N, C-alpha and C positions, 0 to 999 in steps of 0.2 A: 513192591518192586521199584517204584519211583524213588523211594528213600535209599534203596540199595544202590541204584545207579548214581544218585547224588553223592553217596559216600565214596564209590569207586572213582568218580570224577574228581572229587576233592583230594583223594589219596594220590592220584596221578599228578595233580597240580603241585602237591606238596613235594613229591619225589622230583619233579622237574625243577623245582626251586632249589633242590639240593645239588643237582648236577645237570648242567646244560652243555653238551659236548661242543656245540657251535662256539661257545666262548673260549674253548681251550685248544681247538684244532690247529690254529695258526701257530701257537706257541709250541705245541707238540711236534709239529712238522717243520720247525724252523731250519733244520739241517737236511731236509729232504725236499729239494726244489721240485723234482718230478712229481712226487706224491702230493706235495702242497698244491701244485697246479691242477692235478687230477681231483683233489679234494674239493676245490672250488666249484667243480661241475657236478658235485654229488650232494643232493639234499640229505640232511641228517635229522632224523625224527625220533624222539623218544617213544618207546612202546613197552608196556608191561606184558604184552602178548608173547614175547620171546624172552628166554632166560639170559641171553648174553648179547649177541649182535648178529647182523646179517645184511647182505646186500641183495638188491633186486632191481628190476625195472618196474616202477609203479604202474599197474595195469590201467589206472584211471588217468594219470597225467603223462605217462610214457617217459618220465624222467628217471634218471639213475637215483637210487635212494639207499641210504644206509639206515636201518633201524637199529636202535640200541636200547638195552634195558638200563635206565639211568641209575638204578640202585646198584647193578653189577658194575657198570663203568665207573661210577663214583667211588666204589670201594677199592679200585685198583691204584697202585702207585703210578706215577707219571710214565715211567718207562714201559709199563704194561699197557697203559692207555694207548701209548704210541704204537706198541706192538699189535694191538687189536686193530688199530686203524690200518697199519701196513698189511696185516693179514687180510682184512676185508678188501682192500684195494687190489691186492694180488689176485684175488678171486676174479676181479674184472680183467686184469692184465692177462691172465691165463685162460680167459674166456670160459670159466667154469659156469658162469651164469647163463651163457648163451649157447654152450656146446651141446651137441646131441648127447643124450644120456647113454650109458652103456646098455647092453642088451637086457641086463637085469633091472634096469630102471634106477630110480633114486633109492639106492640101498645104503645100509650102514657101511658096507665095504667101500662104496664110492665116496661117501662122506669122509671117511677116514683117509682115503687115498688123496683126495684133494687137499686136505689139511696137511698131510705129510709132505706133499709136493711144495707147499708154501713154507711151512715152519722151519724146514732145513735151511732156508735162505735168511732166516732171522736169528739174531743172537738169542741164546736160551733165556737170558734174563729179561727179554722183552715179552715173554709169554707166561701166562699163569702156569702153575705147577701141573695142572691136569692136562695141558695141551700135549698132544702126541708129537713126538720129536724123533726123527730118524737118527740112528747112530748111538742111541742110548737106551738103557733098560731092556725091555722086551724087543726093541728094534735095533739093537746094537749091530745086527747083521745087515741092516738096510742103509745104504749110503744116502747122503743128502743130495739135493739138487736134481732129482729125477722128476719126471712128469707124473701126473696122477695116473695116466695109463700104464706107466712102468710099474708103479706100486700095485696097481690092480693085477698085473700079471705075476708079481713076485710076492705078494702078501699071502702067507700060508694060512690054512685053517687054524693052526696053532697060534699064529700071530693074532688072529681075530678073537680067539678064545681068551688070550692074554689081555687084549684091550677090554673085553667085557668084564673080566674078573677085576682088573685094576679099577675100572670105572665104578663097579659095584662096591668095591672096597672103599674107595674115596667117598662115595655117597653114604655108605653105611657108617663111616666115621664122622660124617657131618662136615667134611672139608672139601667135598666135591661141589661142582656147580649144580644148580637146580636143573631138572630135566622134564619140564612140562611140555604139553602139546606135541609129544612124540619126537622131540629133538634127539638125534642119534646119540646114544651113550658114547662118551669118549670124544665126541666131536666138539671142537672149540666154539662153533657158531651155528646159526640156523641156515640150512640150505633148502628150505621148504618150497621155494618158488623158482627153481632153476629148470632150464632145459626141457620144458614141456614139448611133446611131439604131437604132430597132427594125426588124424585117424589112419592115414596111409603110411605112417612112419616118417613122413617128411617133417622138417622143422616147422613149427607153428608160426603164425604171424607174430605172436608174442616174442618168440625166439628171434625172428628177423628184426623186430624193432629193437630188441636188446643188442643184437650185433651192431646195428646202426648207431645206437646211442653210445655204446662202448667204444666203437671205432672213432667217432667224433671226439669223445672225451680224451682218448689216448693220443689222437693227433694233436689236439691243442696242448696237452701236457708235454708231449715230445717237443713241439716247437718252442715252448717256453723253456724247457730244460736245455735245449740246444742253444738258445740265445744266451743263456747264463753260463753255458759250458760246464754244467754240473748236473749229474743225475743222482747225487746223494749216494745211498747204499745199494742202488740197483746194480746187480752184477752185469758184466759185459755181455754174457750169453743171453741174459733176459732182455737187455737193451736190443740186441739183434732180433730176438723173437718179437718184440714190440714193433720194431721197424718193419719186419716181414708181414706182420698181421695187418699193417696199414695198407698193404698192397692188395689185400683181398677185397672182393666186392660182395654186396648183399643183394638179395632178390628184392628189387624195389617194388615189384608188384605186390608181394606179400606185405611189405612195410606199408604200402598205400592202403591195402585192405585193413591192416591193423588200425590205421588212423581212422578210417571210416567206421570200423567196428566200435572203437572207443569214443568217437564223437557222437555216435548215434544213440548212446544210452539215454533213454528218457525216463525209465522207471524201473525200479528193482523191488522185489518182494521176496521174503523168505518162504521156503516151502520144504516140508519134510519129505515130499515125493522126489526131490532131487538130492543126491548125495553130495555133501560138501567135499570137494577134491582134496582139501588140505586137512580137515578135521572130520573125517568120515564118522558118522554116527555120534558125533559129539555136538556139532552145531548143524542146524538145517542148511540146506543148499540155497542158492540164490537163483531165481528165475528173472531174466532180464528181457524186457520187451523193447525193441529198437524201432525207431522211426527215422528213415533217411531224410536228412534235412541239411545238406551241405551246400555251401556256396563255393564255386570254383571260379576264381578270378584269373583271366587269361591276359597276360601282358601283350599288347599289340602295338607297342612302340616301334619306331624305326629300327632300333638296334636288334630287335627280334626278327630273325630271318624267316622266310617262308618255310624252309625245311624244319626249323625249330617249331614253328606253329603246327606243321603237319605231325611232328613227333608228339607234341602236346595232345593233339586230338586223337592220335593213336593210343596214347595213354588213357584218355578218357573213354575210349571205346572199351578198354579192358575194365575200367571202373564201372561203366554202365551195365556190365554183366551182373553186378552184385548190388547196385544201388541206383536210386533216382536222385538227381542233384540239379542245382541251378547254375547256369553259366552267366558270368558277368565280364564282358570285355572291358579293358581299361587301357589308358595311356597316362596322361596327366589328369584325366577325369574318369569317373566311372560312367560307362555308357549304359545308363539305366534303360534307355530306349531299346537296347539290344538284349535286355535281360530275358533269358529263355530257360525253360525247364527241359532237361535231358532225361527222359524217362528210362527206367530200367529195361534193358533189352533192345532199346532203340538204336538205330544207326544214324550218324550224321556226317555231312561233308564239311570239312574245315573251311573257314572263310576269314578274310581279314577285313576289319571294319574301320581301322584307323591307323595312322602312321606318325603320331606325335612323340613327345618325350615320355619319361616314366616317372610316376609318383606313386609310391606304395601306400601313401596315406589315402589315396582315392578309394580303393576297395576296402581299406580298413575303416574309413569313415562311414562307408555305406553299411558294412556289416555291424558296426557299432550302433548305428542308428536303427538297425533291425535285429538287435541281439536276441529278441524274444522269438524270432522266426528261424534263426539258423543256429546249428550246434557246432559248426566248425567252418574254417576258411582255409582253402588251399589256393596258394598263389603260384601259378606257372609262369616263370620269368627267366630272364638271363641274369638276374641279380645285379643289374647295372643301374642302381639308384641308391640314394641315402636310406638309412634305416628308418622305418616308419614308427609311428606312435604305437603304444600298447593296444592289443586287440581284446575285445570283450568276450570273444569265444576262442577256442583252441585254434591256433594258426599253424599251418605247415607250408613249406616251400618245395617246389619241384623245379629243377633246372638241368642244364646240360653239363658236360664235363668241365668246360671252362668256368661256368658260373659256380660249380661246386668247389673247384680247387682254388679259384681266385675271386671270391665274392667281394662286392663293394663294401660290405659291412659284415660284422660278426653277430651271431645270434645264438641263443640257447634253444631256440625253437627247432623242430626237426626239419632238416634239409635233405631231400632225396635227390640223388643223381639219376635222372631218367635216361635210360639208354634206349636208343632207337632199335627197331626190329631189323 
């Protein structure tokens, strides 16, 4: 078994040496300023677990991530490498990753419809031959430029059978793409980690964090495109859709819960008693035991008003319903003498303990010195201070409307806009 794992590891290293997407992305997107700006906020990681490519929000890091099969990507001509990048990024633009799934769930039909909604915006030569394309072949009667929902309503049973037959024909001739791990036949890429829903049908915390991450990435890319007065090949209607999406808000409470959930992971183990959500009956499920061990640093500088402090404590009352955490007040220094534990289910009255300036290095230094004790750091602040040093644990920020829209510094870490009751 050990020898087999070593061989697989060596094989992946060899493949990665053949093609590293990170070395080519800037060149491929040279004429696409909007997508180039968006690309800089997306981690790109090679993986042989998928046959082509796919985008998701990484459940462990909460960062936007594009996985790609280096052997597949390396085999494509440059224009198709570029097309795959644009295709994946359009999945983020159209919120396919974070949108509630149709009533039938993650079906082949939904996979095909999301691809059709994107591919019609791209020149045909940018896509591999097997990619579904509206207005040609079996889909000559389907116009380009429609939403995935439109195609869901207008894709007939005959269309679906034609897709399956064509995919089977391509694969039978050996010129179709590989289809392991249940990737939908005829689909250009992997959609396996999209739009999970909660037990009551509401969007899950993972979906909320996806919405937050995508919204932040689109906002930064839009600002950069506007400064350069160029969106590249993005159609005018899609630009409007992007701008409208930036006006929407997310459920910050669910996003906060997601941060707590992902920060608390202390141990994982495989178990055949739990079904693997993505590869049912192929791989064992994962059982995770969590221990609440978060540090909440509350900015009590003079620029933070009493009403903002009250809002922060109201936020923590919600958080205390699901976890126990430690409170650390700070201004220019960390008030270790006021370090207190807020136990799960406990109620507390907010208080101000200082009125100095603001230094985000103060709570960061404290948690870095106690990194073995804490799994995550949440800083509640008005964002009115210089960017701090790197943090040894996962760090998140909570702020008000002004701090969210006009922060003193930019960060790739998660920033939540906390709205008062």
